The first five atom37 places (N, CA, C, CB, O) and aatype in JSON, in Angstrom:
{
  "aatype": [12, 16, 1, 0, 18, 6, 9, 10, 13, 9, 10, 1, 14, 3, 8, 3, 3, 6, 5, 16, 0, 15, 19, 9, 0, 1, 18, 16, 3, 19, 9, 19, 6, 8, 5, 7, 16, 19, 9, 1, 0, 6, 11, 17, 0, 11, 1, 1, 10, 0, 18, 6, 9, 6, 7, 19, 1, 6, 7, 9, 18, 9, 9, 12, 3, 19, 2, 7, 15, 14, 19, 10, 0, 3, 6, 9, 3, 1, 1, 12, 11, 9, 3, 5, 6, 9, 10, 1, 8, 12, 9, 15, 1, 9, 3, 8, 19, 0, 3, 0, 11, 15, 11, 15, 11, 6, 15, 1, 14, 1, 16, 1, 6, 0, 1, 0, 6, 1, 7, 14, 1, 9, 5, 0, 14, 11, 6, 6, 15, 19, 3, 15, 15, 3, 3, 15, 0, 16, 11, 3, 15, 11],
  "atom_mask": [
    [1, 1, 1, 1, 1],
    [1, 1, 1, 1, 1],
    [1, 1, 1, 1, 1],
    [1, 1, 1, 1, 1],
    [1, 1, 1, 1, 1],
    [1, 1, 1, 1, 1],
    [1, 1, 1, 1, 1],
    [1, 1, 1, 1, 1],
    [1, 1, 1, 1, 1],
    [1, 1, 1, 1, 1],
    [1, 1, 1, 1, 1],
    [1, 1, 1, 1, 1],
    [1, 1, 1, 1, 1],
    [1, 1, 1, 1, 1],
    [1, 1, 1, 1, 1],
    [1, 1, 1, 1, 1],
    [1, 1, 1, 1, 1],
    [1, 1, 1, 1, 1],
    [1, 1, 1, 1, 1],
    [1, 1, 1, 1, 1],
    [1, 1, 1, 1, 1],
    [1, 1, 1, 1, 1],
    [1, 1, 1, 1, 1],
    [1, 1, 1, 1, 1],
    [1, 1, 1, 1, 1],
    [1, 1, 1, 1, 1],
    [1, 1, 1, 1, 1],
    [1, 1, 1, 1, 1],
    [1, 1, 1, 1, 1],
    [1, 1, 1, 1, 1],
    [1, 1, 1, 1, 1],
    [1, 1, 1, 1, 1],
    [1, 1, 1, 1, 1],
    [1, 1, 1, 1, 1],
    [1, 1, 1, 1, 1],
    [1, 1, 1, 0, 1],
    [1, 1, 1, 1, 1],
    [1, 1, 1, 1, 1],
    [1, 1, 1, 1, 1],
    [1, 1, 1, 1, 1],
    [1, 1, 1, 1, 1],
    [1, 1, 1, 1, 1],
    [1, 1, 1, 1, 1],
    [1, 1, 1, 1, 1],
    [1, 1, 1, 1, 1],
    [1, 1, 1, 1, 1],
    [1, 1, 1, 1, 1],
    [1, 1, 1, 1, 1],
    [1, 1, 1, 1, 1],
    [1, 1, 1, 1, 1],
    [1, 1, 1, 1, 1],
    [1, 1, 1, 1, 1],
    [1, 1, 1, 1, 1],
    [1, 1, 1, 1, 1],
    [1, 1, 1, 0, 1],
    [1, 1, 1, 1, 1],
    [1, 1, 1, 1, 1],
    [1, 1, 1, 1, 1],
    [1, 1, 1, 0, 1],
    [1, 1, 1, 1, 1],
    [1, 1, 1, 1, 1],
    [1, 1, 1, 1, 1],
    [1, 1, 1, 1, 1],
    [1, 1, 1, 1, 1],
    [1, 1, 1, 1, 1],
    [1, 1, 1, 1, 1],
    [1, 1, 1, 1, 1],
    [1, 1, 1, 0, 1],
    [1, 1, 1, 1, 1],
    [1, 1, 1, 1, 1],
    [1, 1, 1, 1, 1],
    [1, 1, 1, 1, 1],
    [1, 1, 1, 1, 1],
    [1, 1, 1, 1, 1],
    [1, 1, 1, 1, 1],
    [1, 1, 1, 1, 1],
    [1, 1, 1, 1, 1],
    [1, 1, 1, 1, 1],
    [1, 1, 1, 1, 1],
    [1, 1, 1, 1, 1],
    [1, 1, 1, 1, 1],
    [1, 1, 1, 1, 1],
    [1, 1, 1, 1, 1],
    [1, 1, 1, 1, 1],
    [1, 1, 1, 1, 1],
    [1, 1, 1, 1, 1],
    [1, 1, 1, 1, 1],
    [1, 1, 1, 1, 1],
    [1, 1, 1, 1, 1],
    [1, 1, 1, 1, 1],
    [1, 1, 1, 1, 1],
    [1, 1, 1, 1, 1],
    [1, 1, 1, 1, 1],
    [1, 1, 1, 1, 1],
    [1, 1, 1, 1, 1],
    [1, 1, 1, 1, 1],
    [1, 1, 1, 1, 1],
    [1, 1, 1, 1, 1],
    [1, 1, 1, 1, 1],
    [1, 1, 1, 1, 1],
    [1, 1, 1, 1, 1],
    [1, 1, 1, 1, 1],
    [1, 1, 1, 1, 1],
    [1, 1, 1, 1, 1],
    [1, 1, 1, 1, 1],
    [1, 1, 1, 1, 1],
    [1, 1, 1, 1, 1],
    [1, 1, 1, 1, 1],
    [1, 1, 1, 1, 1],
    [1, 1, 1, 1, 1],
    [1, 1, 1, 1, 1],
    [1, 1, 1, 1, 1],
    [1, 1, 1, 1, 1],
    [1, 1, 1, 1, 1],
    [1, 1, 1, 1, 1],
    [1, 1, 1, 1, 1],
    [1, 1, 1, 1, 1],
    [1, 1, 1, 1, 1],
    [1, 1, 1, 0, 1],
    [1, 1, 1, 1, 1],
    [1, 1, 1, 1, 1],
    [1, 1, 1, 1, 1],
    [1, 1, 1, 1, 1],
    [1, 1, 1, 1, 1],
    [1, 1, 1, 1, 1],
    [1, 1, 1, 1, 1],
    [1, 1, 1, 1, 1],
    [1, 1, 1, 1, 1],
    [1, 1, 1, 1, 1],
    [1, 1, 1, 1, 1],
    [1, 1, 1, 1, 1],
    [1, 1, 1, 1, 1],
    [1, 1, 1, 1, 1],
    [1, 1, 1, 1, 1],
    [1, 1, 1, 1, 1],
    [1, 1, 1, 1, 1],
    [1, 1, 1, 1, 1],
    [1, 1, 1, 1, 1],
    [1, 1, 1, 1, 1],
    [1, 1, 1, 1, 1],
    [1, 1, 1, 1, 1],
    [1, 1, 1, 1, 1]
  ],
  "atom_positions": [
    [[-19.4, 17.3, -13.73], [-18.24, 16.51, -13.6], [-19.35, 15.87, -12.41], [-16.48, 17.3, -13.22], [-20.12, 16.3, -11.56]],
    [[-18.78, 14.21, -13.08], [-19.97, 12.98, -12.44], [-19.06, 12.27, -10.91], [-20.29, 11.26, -14.04], [-18.09, 12.02, -11.62]],
    [[-18.94, 12.15, -10.55], [-18.1, 11.17, -9.31], [-18.55, 9.99, -8.41], [-17.7, 12.03, -8.25], [-19.73, 10.21, -8.14]],
    [[-18.27, 9.21, -8.02], [-18.7, 8.13, -7.14], [-18.77, 8.51, -6.39], [-18.25, 7.15, -6.9], [-17.95, 9.43, -6.49]],
    [[-19.39, 8.58, -5.05], [-19.5, 8.22, -4.07], [-20.24, 7.46, -2.98], [-19.38, 8.78, -4.01], [-21.45, 7.4, -3.18]],
    [[-19.7, 6.74, -1.64], [-20.2, 6.27, -0.48], [-21.51, 7.27, 0.51], [-18.82, 6.07, 0.28], [-21.34, 8.49, 0.49]],
    [[-22.45, 6.85, 1.13], [-23.32, 7.43, 1.83], [-23.27, 6.55, 3.09], [-24.61, 7.57, 1.12], [-24.08, 5.64, 2.89]],
    [[-22.61, 6.37, 4.46], [-22.82, 5.87, 4.96], [-23.81, 7.16, 6.16], [-21.67, 5.04, 5.05], [-23.75, 8.38, 6.26]],
    [[-24.76, 5.95, 7.0], [-25.58, 7.59, 7.85], [-26.61, 6.89, 8.82], [-26.76, 8.96, 6.5], [-27.72, 6.44, 8.54]],
    [[-25.84, 6.94, 10.24], [-26.5, 5.92, 10.71], [-27.65, 6.61, 11.49], [-25.6, 4.98, 11.52], [-27.48, 7.56, 12.26]],
    [[-29.19, 5.88, 11.11], [-30.74, 6.26, 12.0], [-31.12, 6.29, 13.35], [-31.7, 5.46, 11.72], [-30.66, 5.24, 13.79]],
    [[-31.61, 6.79, 14.12], [-32.13, 6.23, 15.45], [-32.7, 5.45, 15.07], [-32.84, 6.89, 16.37], [-33.39, 5.33, 14.06]],
    [[-32.24, 4.23, 16.62], [-33.14, 2.78, 16.7], [-35.12, 2.69, 16.63], [-32.65, 2.14, 18.41], [-35.88, 1.76, 16.37]],
    [[-35.31, 3.8, 16.92], [-36.87, 3.34, 17.37], [-37.24, 3.52, 15.96], [-37.89, 4.37, 18.66], [-38.42, 3.86, 15.89]],
    [[-36.67, 3.43, 14.79], [-37.7, 4.06, 13.84], [-38.05, 2.79, 13.14], [-37.14, 5.34, 12.78], [-37.0, 2.23, 12.83]],
    [[-38.82, 2.29, 12.86], [-39.18, 0.5, 12.07], [-39.09, 0.76, 10.13], [-41.58, -0.21, 12.63], [-38.76, 1.88, 9.75]],
    [[-39.29, 0.08, 9.46], [-38.79, -0.38, 8.37], [-39.98, 1.11, 7.25], [-39.11, -2.53, 8.24], [-39.91, 1.49, 6.08]],
    [[-40.71, 1.42, 8.19], [-41.21, 2.51, 6.65], [-40.75, 3.77, 7.3], [-43.29, 2.66, 6.07], [-41.55, 4.69, 7.11]],
    [[-39.95, 4.02, 7.85], [-39.61, 4.73, 8.3], [-37.55, 5.49, 8.35], [-40.34, 4.19, 9.24], [-36.87, 6.52, 8.34]],
    [[-37.52, 4.6, 8.37], [-35.84, 3.75, 7.72], [-36.11, 4.38, 6.11], [-35.78, 1.24, 7.73], [-35.5, 5.4, 5.79]],
    [[-37.21, 3.6, 4.97], [-37.22, 3.68, 3.24], [-37.93, 5.24, 3.57], [-38.43, 2.15, 2.05], [-38.01, 5.57, 2.39]],
    [[-38.38, 6.18, 4.15], [-39.03, 7.06, 4.1], [-38.45, 8.35, 3.86], [-39.62, 6.98, 4.99], [-38.95, 9.28, 3.23]],
    [[-36.53, 8.21, 4.86], [-35.48, 8.74, 5.41], [-34.72, 7.7, 3.44], [-35.02, 8.16, 7.66], [-34.16, 7.45, 2.37]],
    [[-35.01, 7.68, 3.86], [-34.24, 6.61, 2.49], [-34.3, 7.09, 0.73], [-35.25, 4.89, 2.48], [-33.49, 7.2, -0.19]],
    [[-35.62, 7.26, 0.93], [-36.65, 7.97, -0.84], [-36.43, 9.33, -0.49], [-38.9, 7.65, -1.11], [-36.56, 10.03, -1.5]],
    [[-36.0, 10.36, 1.1], [-36.39, 11.85, 0.93], [-34.89, 12.0, 0.75], [-37.27, 12.81, 2.26], [-34.72, 13.2, 0.96]],
    [[-33.39, 11.31, 0.4], [-31.99, 11.61, 0.34], [-32.49, 11.1, -1.44], [-30.6, 10.59, 1.6], [-32.35, 11.93, -2.34]],
    [[-33.03, 9.77, -1.72], [-33.28, 9.17, -3.22], [-33.56, 10.64, -4.17], [-34.88, 7.93, -3.25], [-32.87, 11.15, -5.05]],
    [[-34.86, 11.04, -3.59], [-35.06, 12.0, -3.92], [-35.06, 13.84, -3.96], [-35.51, 11.55, -3.88], [-35.82, 14.77, -4.21]],
    [[-33.22, 13.5, -3.39], [-32.56, 15.18, -3.31], [-31.49, 14.61, -4.11], [-31.99, 16.07, -1.56], [-30.92, 15.36, -4.9]],
    [[-31.11, 13.32, -4.04], [-30.32, 13.32, -5.99], [-30.43, 13.51, -6.64], [-30.04, 12.79, -6.83], [-29.8, 14.32, -7.32]],
    [[-31.9, 12.47, -7.06], [-32.55, 13.03, -8.11], [-32.62, 14.36, -8.81], [-33.46, 12.85, -7.84], [-32.39, 14.57, -10.0]],
    [[-33.02, 15.31, -7.79], [-33.15, 16.69, -8.64], [-32.24, 17.49, -8.39], [-34.33, 17.48, -8.47], [-32.48, 18.69, -8.54]],
    [[-30.89, 17.05, -7.92], [-29.59, 17.32, -8.37], [-28.57, 16.55, -9.8], [-28.97, 17.08, -7.11], [-27.34, 16.51, -9.85]],
    [[-29.25, 16.17, -10.52], [-29.3, 15.0, -11.48], [-28.51, 14.05, -11.35], [-29.14, 15.28, -12.67], [-28.11, 13.52, -12.38]],
    [[-28.14, 13.65, -10.28], [-27.47, 12.75, -9.58], [-28.09, 10.73, -9.91], [0.0, 0.0, 0.0], [-29.28, 10.47, -10.1]],
    [[-27.26, 9.91, -9.9], [-28.21, 8.88, -9.98], [-28.48, 7.54, -8.25], [-27.51, 8.05, -11.54], [-29.29, 8.04, -7.48]],
    [[-28.27, 7.02, -8.07], [-28.86, 5.72, -7.21], [-27.84, 4.44, -7.72], [-30.77, 5.35, -7.65], [-28.29, 3.35, -8.07]],
    [[-26.71, 4.7, -7.7], [-27.02, 3.37, -7.82], [-27.78, 1.33, -7.09], [-26.08, 3.54, -8.07], [-28.38, 0.35, -7.52]],
    [[-26.78, 2.15, -5.17], [-28.03, 1.11, -4.77], [-27.82, 1.52, -3.71], [-28.11, -0.52, -4.94], [-26.73, 1.94, -3.34]],
    [[-29.34, 1.47, -2.71], [-29.44, 2.38, -0.67], [-30.07, 0.4, -0.19], [-31.75, 4.69, -0.22], [-30.85, -0.4, -0.72]],
    [[-29.45, 0.39, 0.67], [-29.16, -0.57, 1.87], [-29.52, -0.52, 2.39], [-28.48, -0.81, 2.47], [-29.54, 0.68, 2.68]],
    [[-30.49, -1.49, 3.58], [-29.77, -0.74, 5.3], [-29.12, -2.2, 5.38], [-31.22, -0.16, 7.13], [-29.35, -3.3, 4.88]],
    [[-28.18, -1.65, 6.27], [-27.81, -2.88, 6.7], [-28.29, -3.25, 7.6], [-26.8, -3.07, 6.87], [-29.22, -4.03, 7.4]],
    [[-27.83, -2.85, 9.45], [-28.62, -3.72, 10.75], [-28.49, -2.69, 11.2], [-28.13, -5.08, 11.65], [-28.0, -1.62, 10.84]],
    [[-29.2, -3.27, 12.47], [-29.43, -2.55, 13.54], [-28.14, -2.4, 14.22], [-30.44, -3.12, 14.35], [-27.39, -2.4, 13.25]],
    [[-27.43, -2.27, 15.19], [-26.04, -2.36, 15.65], [-25.28, -1.26, 16.74], [-25.31, -2.32, 14.39], [-24.8, -0.17, 16.45]],
    [[-25.33, -1.81, 17.86], [-24.83, -1.12, 19.55], [-23.24, -0.17, 18.03], [-23.88, -3.25, 21.69], [-22.61, -0.51, 17.03]],
    [[-23.41, 0.99, 18.9], [-22.91, 1.81, 18.18], [-21.57, 2.03, 19.01], [-23.84, 2.95, 17.9], [-21.93, 2.22, 20.17]],
    [[-20.14, 2.08, 18.93], [-18.88, 2.44, 19.52], [-19.76, 2.94, 20.88], [-17.81, 3.65, 18.56], [-20.19, 2.22, 21.77]],
    [[-19.84, 4.05, 20.79], [-19.89, 4.69, 21.86], [-21.51, 5.78, 21.75], [-18.31, 5.48, 21.95], [-22.43, 5.43, 21.01]],
    [[-21.57, 6.78, 22.41], [-23.12, 6.69, 22.87], [-22.95, 7.99, 22.73], [-23.75, 6.01, 24.37], [-22.2, 8.81, 23.26]],
    [[-24.34, 8.09, 21.38], [-24.33, 9.76, 20.81], [-25.28, 10.16, 21.23], [-24.36, 10.16, 19.33], [-26.19, 9.34, 21.17]],
    [[-25.59, 11.2, 21.7], [-26.93, 12.39, 22.19], [-28.18, 11.48, 22.71], [-27.64, 13.5, 20.61], [-29.36, 11.74, 22.46]],
    [[-27.8, 10.56, 23.34], [-27.96, 9.12, 24.67], [-28.55, 7.82, 24.18], [0.0, 0.0, 0.0], [-29.47, 7.21, 24.73]],
    [[-27.84, 7.42, 22.96], [-28.08, 6.55, 22.43], [-27.39, 5.43, 22.14], [-28.4, 6.92, 21.77], [-26.94, 5.15, 23.26]],
    [[-27.05, 4.73, 21.53], [-26.41, 3.31, 21.38], [-26.41, 2.54, 20.83], [-26.44, 2.71, 21.89], [-25.41, 1.82, 20.84]],
    [[-26.92, 2.4, 20.47], [-27.37, 1.71, 19.37], [-28.29, 2.62, 17.39], [-28.51, 0.77, 20.42], [-29.23, 3.35, 17.09]],
    [[-27.58, 2.14, 16.93], [-28.38, 3.04, 15.12], [-28.78, 1.76, 14.3], [0.0, 0.0, 0.0], [-28.86, 0.6, 14.7]],
    [[-29.04, 2.3, 12.96], [-30.02, 1.75, 11.69], [-28.54, 1.88, 11.38], [-31.56, 2.62, 10.74], [-27.81, 2.41, 12.21]],
    [[-27.93, 1.28, 9.88], [-26.93, 1.35, 9.31], [-27.56, 1.55, 8.12], [-26.05, 0.38, 9.48], [-28.37, 0.68, 7.81]],
    [[-27.35, 2.81, 7.09], [-27.87, 2.49, 6.19], [-26.57, 2.83, 4.86], [-29.28, 3.21, 6.27], [-25.65, 3.53, 5.25]],
    [[-26.5, 2.36, 3.37], [-25.26, 2.85, 3.17], [-25.93, 2.76, 1.5], [-23.71, 1.89, 3.83], [-26.48, 1.83, 0.91]],
    [[-25.66, 3.97, 1.12], [-25.36, 4.33, -0.24], [-24.82, 4.73, -1.46], [-25.53, 4.53, -0.31], [-24.6, 5.93, -1.57]],
    [[-24.64, 4.27, -2.07], [-23.74, 4.74, -3.24], [-24.55, 5.44, -5.11], [-22.74, 3.08, -3.48], [-25.26, 5.08, -6.05]],
    [[-23.75, 6.62, -4.59], [-24.48, 7.17, -5.56], [-23.33, 7.73, -6.51], [-25.52, 8.25, -5.0], [-22.18, 7.53, -6.1]],
    [[-23.47, 8.35, -7.64], [-23.14, 9.54, -8.59], [-23.75, 10.56, -8.67], [-23.15, 9.32, -9.7], [-24.95, 10.72, -8.43]],
    [[-22.73, 11.58, -9.12], [-23.55, 12.62, -8.65], [-21.26, 13.43, -8.84], [0.0, 0.0, 0.0], [-20.14, 12.97, -9.04]],
    [[-22.18, 15.32, -8.5], [-21.79, 16.32, -9.02], [-21.03, 16.81, -7.4], [-23.07, 17.22, -9.86], [-21.83, 16.65, -6.48]],
    [[-19.62, 17.38, -6.93], [-19.77, 17.18, -5.68], [-20.33, 18.55, -5.38], [-18.53, 16.7, -4.96], [-19.63, 19.08, -4.51]],
    [[-21.46, 19.43, -5.83], [-22.53, 20.17, -5.4], [-23.23, 18.78, -4.87], [-23.33, 21.18, -6.62], [-23.47, 18.79, -3.66]],
    [[-23.42, 18.19, -5.23], [-24.73, 16.88, -5.16], [-23.62, 16.82, -3.51], [-24.82, 14.86, -6.91], [-24.0, 17.7, -2.74]],
    [[-22.84, 16.27, -3.13], [-22.01, 15.72, -2.03], [-22.57, 17.11, -0.79], [-19.95, 15.62, -2.57], [-23.18, 17.14, 0.28]],
    [[-21.95, 18.07, -1.68], [-22.38, 19.59, -0.29], [-23.77, 19.55, 0.06], [-22.22, 21.51, -0.92], [-24.18, 19.97, 1.15]],
    [[-24.45, 19.1, -0.76], [-25.64, 19.68, -0.45], [-26.22, 18.35, 0.54], [-26.59, 20.14, -1.94], [-26.5, 18.67, 1.7]],
    [[-26.36, 17.2, 0.23], [-25.88, 16.09, 1.08], [-25.91, 15.37, 2.69], [-24.9, 16.32, 0.92], [-26.36, 14.49, 3.42]],
    [[-24.96, 16.66, 2.53], [-23.63, 16.66, 3.56], [-24.76, 17.77, 4.03], [-21.6, 17.11, 3.03], [-25.39, 17.0, 4.76]],
    [[-25.46, 18.99, 4.14], [-25.89, 19.92, 4.71], [-27.09, 19.85, 5.23], [-25.8, 20.76, 4.07], [-27.66, 20.67, 5.96]],
    [[-27.56, 18.51, 4.69], [-28.91, 17.96, 5.2], [-28.87, 17.16, 5.83], [-29.72, 17.58, 4.51], [-29.98, 16.9, 6.31]],
    [[-27.61, 16.17, 6.32], [-27.87, 15.42, 6.96], [-27.89, 16.24, 8.03], [-27.23, 14.39, 6.88], [-28.94, 16.24, 8.68]],
    [[-26.82, 17.11, 8.46], [-26.37, 17.53, 9.06], [-27.26, 17.86, 10.36], [-25.84, 18.26, 8.38], [-27.05, 17.58, 11.54]],
    [[-28.56, 18.68, 9.64], [-29.89, 19.78, 10.2], [-30.81, 17.91, 10.26], [-30.79, 21.68, 8.45], [-31.87, 17.69, 10.85]],
    [[-30.28, 17.24, 9.74], [-31.71, 16.17, 9.97], [-31.46, 15.51, 11.61], [-31.73, 14.51, 8.5], [-30.48, 14.8, 11.82]],
    [[-32.36, 15.81, 12.6], [-32.6, 15.41, 13.93], [-32.44, 13.38, 13.71], [-34.45, 16.19, 14.49], [-31.79, 12.81, 14.59]],
    [[-32.9, 12.72, 12.83], [-33.35, 11.21, 12.46], [-31.76, 10.6, 12.98], [-33.88, 10.89, 10.41], [-31.37, 9.88, 13.9]],
    [[-30.94, 11.54, 11.48], [-29.74, 10.81, 11.43], [-28.71, 11.33, 12.78], [-29.05, 11.1, 9.87], [-28.6, 12.51, 13.13]],
    [[-27.82, 9.86, 13.59], [-27.26, 10.91, 14.16], [-25.69, 10.66, 13.77], [-27.64, 11.01, 15.75], [-25.09, 10.93, 14.81]],
    [[-24.74, 10.27, 12.81], [-23.76, 10.41, 11.89], [-23.66, 10.36, 10.75], [-23.15, 9.92, 12.03], [-23.78, 9.13, 10.68]],
    [[-23.53, 10.66, 9.73], [-22.8, 10.76, 8.81], [-21.97, 10.37, 7.51], [-22.55, 10.92, 9.19], [-22.95, 10.38, 6.76]],
    [[-21.3, 10.16, 6.97], [-19.89, 10.18, 6.45], [-20.16, 9.89, 4.42], [-18.82, 8.59, 7.49], [-20.89, 9.01, 3.96]],
    [[-19.54, 10.68, 3.75], [-19.76, 10.93, 2.49], [-18.67, 10.5, 2.01], [-20.1, 12.17, 2.13], [-17.71, 11.02, 2.59]],
    [[-18.38, 9.77, 1.21], [-16.26, 9.01, 1.2], [-16.74, 8.82, -0.09], [-15.38, 7.08, 2.34], [-17.62, 8.07, -0.49]],
    [[-15.73, 9.96, -0.92], [-15.7, 9.27, -3.26], [-14.79, 8.75, -3.23], [-15.44, 10.4, -4.95], [-13.78, 9.29, -2.79]],
    [[-14.8, 7.47, -3.68], [-14.63, 6.02, -3.81], [-14.4, 5.58, -5.88], [-16.39, 5.24, -2.92], [-13.94, 4.53, -6.31]],
    [[-15.08, 7.23, -7.08], [-13.89, 6.98, -7.76], [-12.42, 6.87, -8.23], [-14.04, 7.14, -8.04], [-11.91, 6.2, -9.13]],
    [[-11.7, 8.06, -7.06], [-10.73, 7.76, -6.91], [-9.57, 6.46, -6.36], [-10.83, 8.51, -6.58], [-8.37, 6.31, -6.54]],
    [[-10.76, 5.55, -5.52], [-9.9, 4.62, -5.13], [-10.09, 3.27, -6.16], [-10.16, 4.36, -3.57], [-9.42, 2.26, -6.34]],
    [[-11.13, 3.68, -6.63], [-11.44, 1.59, -7.85], [-9.71, 2.29, -9.07], [-14.54, 1.47, -9.87], [-8.7, 1.58, -9.06]],
    [[-9.71, 3.18, -9.63], [-9.19, 4.3, -10.38], [-7.13, 3.62, -9.53], [-10.28, 6.46, -9.7], [-6.39, 3.05, -10.33]],
    [[-6.83, 3.73, -8.7], [-5.74, 3.23, -7.39], [-5.82, 2.61, -8.09], [-5.76, 2.9, -5.85], [-5.32, 2.7, -9.21]],
    [[-6.61, 1.58, -7.57], [-6.71, -0.19, -7.63], [-6.16, -0.07, -9.17], [-8.66, -1.16, -7.4], [-4.98, 0.22, -9.35]],
    [[-6.79, -0.23, -9.93], [-6.63, -0.82, -10.91], [-5.29, -0.48, -11.73], [-7.73, -0.68, -11.51], [-4.96, -1.3, -12.59]],
    [[-4.38, 0.84, -11.51], [-3.24, 1.36, -11.7], [-2.26, 1.18, -10.72], [-3.39, 2.51, -11.92], [-1.48, 2.05, -10.33]],
    [[-2.33, 0.14, -10.37], [-1.36, -0.4, -8.94], [-1.78, -1.88, -9.96], [-2.14, -0.14, -6.62], [-0.92, -2.73, -10.18]],
    [[-2.21, -1.91, -10.12], [-2.97, -3.77, -10.84], [-2.14, -3.53, -12.06], [-5.28, -4.06, -11.37], [-1.85, -4.62, -12.57]],
    [[-1.81, -2.83, -12.52], [-1.37, -2.35, -13.9], [0.24, -2.54, -14.21], [-1.75, -0.76, -14.02], [0.92, -3.15, -15.04]],
    [[0.48, -1.63, -13.04], [1.88, -1.15, -13.03], [3.01, -2.44, -12.51], [1.92, 0.26, -11.94], [4.21, -2.39, -12.77]],
    [[2.6, -3.16, -12.01], [2.64, -4.87, -11.79], [3.61, -6.04, -12.76], [1.01, -5.35, -12.07], [3.08, -5.99, -13.87]],
    [[4.42, -6.75, -12.8], [4.28, -7.63, -13.35], [3.39, -8.75, -13.52], [4.95, -7.8, -13.2], [2.57, -8.85, -12.62]],
    [[3.33, -9.58, -14.39], [1.68, -11.37, -13.64], [2.77, -12.33, -14.77], [-1.44, -11.25, -14.67], [3.05, -13.5, -14.48]],
    [[3.06, -11.98, -15.45], [4.37, -13.73, -15.86], [5.58, -13.09, -15.81], [4.36, -14.75, -17.86], [6.0, -11.94, -15.93]],
    [[6.09, -14.4, -15.56], [8.13, -14.88, -15.35], [8.23, -13.9, -16.34], [9.08, -16.86, -15.87], [8.7, -12.97, -15.69]],
    [[8.1, -13.51, -17.43], [8.99, -12.9, -18.68], [9.07, -11.73, -18.5], [8.52, -13.04, -20.07], [9.9, -11.01, -19.05]],
    [[7.59, -11.08, -17.12], [7.88, -9.45, -17.5], [8.5, -9.43, -16.08], [6.36, -8.17, -17.89], [8.99, -8.33, -15.82]],
    [[8.66, -10.62, -14.8], [9.47, -10.58, -14.05], [11.23, -10.98, -14.28], [8.8, -11.22, -13.29], [12.26, -10.56, -13.75]],
    [[11.07, -11.57, -14.89], [12.76, -11.35, -15.63], [13.13, -10.49, -15.93], [13.19, -11.84, -16.7], [14.34, -10.27, -15.79]],
    [[12.17, -9.42, -16.59], [12.54, -8.3, -17.52], [13.0, -7.6, -16.29], [11.33, -7.53, -18.56], [14.1, -7.2, -16.66]],
    [[12.87, -7.27, -15.32], [12.5, -6.95, -13.97], [14.31, -7.2, -13.04], [10.94, -8.24, -13.43], [14.85, -6.35, -12.34]],
    [[14.75, -8.38, -13.31], [16.21, -9.1, -13.05], [16.22, -9.05, -11.69], [0.0, 0.0, 0.0], [15.46, -8.19, -11.24]],
    [[16.91, -9.76, -10.79], [16.85, -10.7, -10.02], [17.33, -10.27, -8.62], [17.52, -11.72, -10.6], [18.39, -9.75, -8.26]],
    [[15.99, -10.74, -7.78], [16.25, -9.99, -7.04], [16.94, -10.05, -5.88], [15.49, -9.64, -6.93], [17.17, -11.18, -5.43]],
    [[17.28, -9.22, -5.36], [18.41, -9.06, -4.42], [18.23, -9.7, -2.79], [18.65, -7.44, -4.37], [17.26, -9.41, -2.08]],
    [[19.43, -10.7, -2.31], [19.37, -10.89, -1.46], [20.17, -10.61, -0.1], [19.19, -11.6, -1.79], [21.36, -10.92, -0.18]],
    [[19.83, -10.18, 0.89], [21.0, -10.33, 1.88], [22.59, -11.16, 2.23], [20.35, -10.66, 2.68], [22.7, -11.56, 1.07]],
    [[23.67, -11.63, 2.81], [24.3, -12.43, 2.47], [23.55, -12.89, 3.97], [25.85, -12.25, 1.99], [23.07, -12.14, 4.83]],
    [[23.65, -14.61, 3.95], [23.76, -15.61, 4.44], [25.23, -15.23, 6.01], [24.05, -16.7, 2.99], [26.42, -15.26, 5.71]],
    [[24.88, -15.0, 7.17], [25.62, -15.44, 8.18], [26.17, -16.08, 8.61], [25.48, -15.49, 8.64], [25.49, -17.1, 8.67]],
    [[27.01, -16.23, 9.01], [27.71, -17.86, 9.27], [27.93, -17.66, 10.22], [28.93, -18.54, 8.62], [28.37, -16.59, 10.64]],
    [[27.68, -18.68, 10.88], [27.8, -19.12, 12.61], [28.34, -19.58, 12.65], [27.12, -19.67, 13.45], [28.76, -20.39, 11.82]],
    [[28.86, -19.21, 14.19], [30.68, -18.8, 14.62], [29.94, -19.68, 16.35], [31.48, -16.07, 14.68], [29.15, -19.43, 17.26]],
    [[31.07, -20.92, 15.82], [30.93, -21.36, 17.2], [31.62, -20.73, 18.1], [31.21, -22.59, 17.37], [32.62, -20.09, 17.78]],
    [[31.03, -20.85, 19.87], [31.75, -19.97, 20.51], [31.86, -20.79, 20.93], [31.59, -18.88, 21.04], [32.8, -20.66, 21.72]],
    [[31.28, -22.23, 20.99], [31.2, -22.38, 23.64], [32.74, -23.17, 23.52], [29.12, -24.41, 25.03], [33.13, -23.88, 24.45]],
    [[33.72, -22.9, 22.03], [35.19, -23.59, 22.7], [35.58, -22.07, 23.32], [36.64, -24.41, 21.28], [35.88, -22.01, 24.52]],
    [[35.57, -21.04, 22.63], [36.21, -20.05, 23.23], [35.44, -19.37, 24.87], [36.28, -18.97, 21.99], [36.15, -18.54, 25.43]],
    [[34.07, -19.72, 25.57], [33.59, -20.12, 26.43], [34.21, -20.85, 27.57], [32.9, -20.59, 25.95], [34.38, -20.78, 28.78]],
    [[34.42, -21.55, 26.58], [34.96, -22.38, 28.08], [36.47, -22.46, 28.36], [34.51, -24.04, 28.09], [36.9, -22.8, 29.46]],
    [[37.2, -22.16, 27.42], [38.56, -21.96, 27.62], [38.7, -19.72, 28.61], [39.4, -22.29, 25.44], [39.53, -19.5, 29.5]],
    [[38.06, -18.99, 28.27], [37.47, -18.43, 29.58], [37.44, -18.46, 30.52], [36.82, -18.4, 29.79], [37.85, -17.6, 31.3]],
    [[36.93, -19.51, 30.76], [36.48, -19.63, 31.92], [36.48, -20.36, 33.27], [35.83, -19.66, 31.66], [35.87, -20.2, 34.33]],
    [[37.57, -21.37, 32.74], [39.14, -21.94, 33.4], [40.07, -21.1, 33.6], [39.92, -22.88, 32.58], [40.95, -21.17, 34.45]],
    [[39.94, -20.54, 33.05], [41.06, -18.79, 33.7], [41.21, -18.23, 34.83], [40.67, -17.42, 33.24], [41.92, -17.23, 34.93]]
  ]
}
């Protein structure tokens, strides 16, 4: 069963473009070995981290969109955990997110006729404002 995954990982900030490309190529090879496909692999930027990780305050963010099996995701996760060049990583399954969005869009009526078939909206009754200025004046004078 093929699924879509998004892999986000943070490299150490001292990597130059060649080293970054070699890390991306290494994980692309792992994906291809496990009969997966890389949709996109992109270097975002060097950014300041929200908190210090292993004495490092900055990291290079890399994102990859991948199609593959759950076994592939497990293998990528295993390798990234032991890779000293990667500070943090996150693998998210994104195929079910797209399905949920499309289903929610299909369930909502888009035309006036469809909305009319649903029925009118129920509105809360408006409260009438009560003028209490006369009541307070008579109470104060007593």
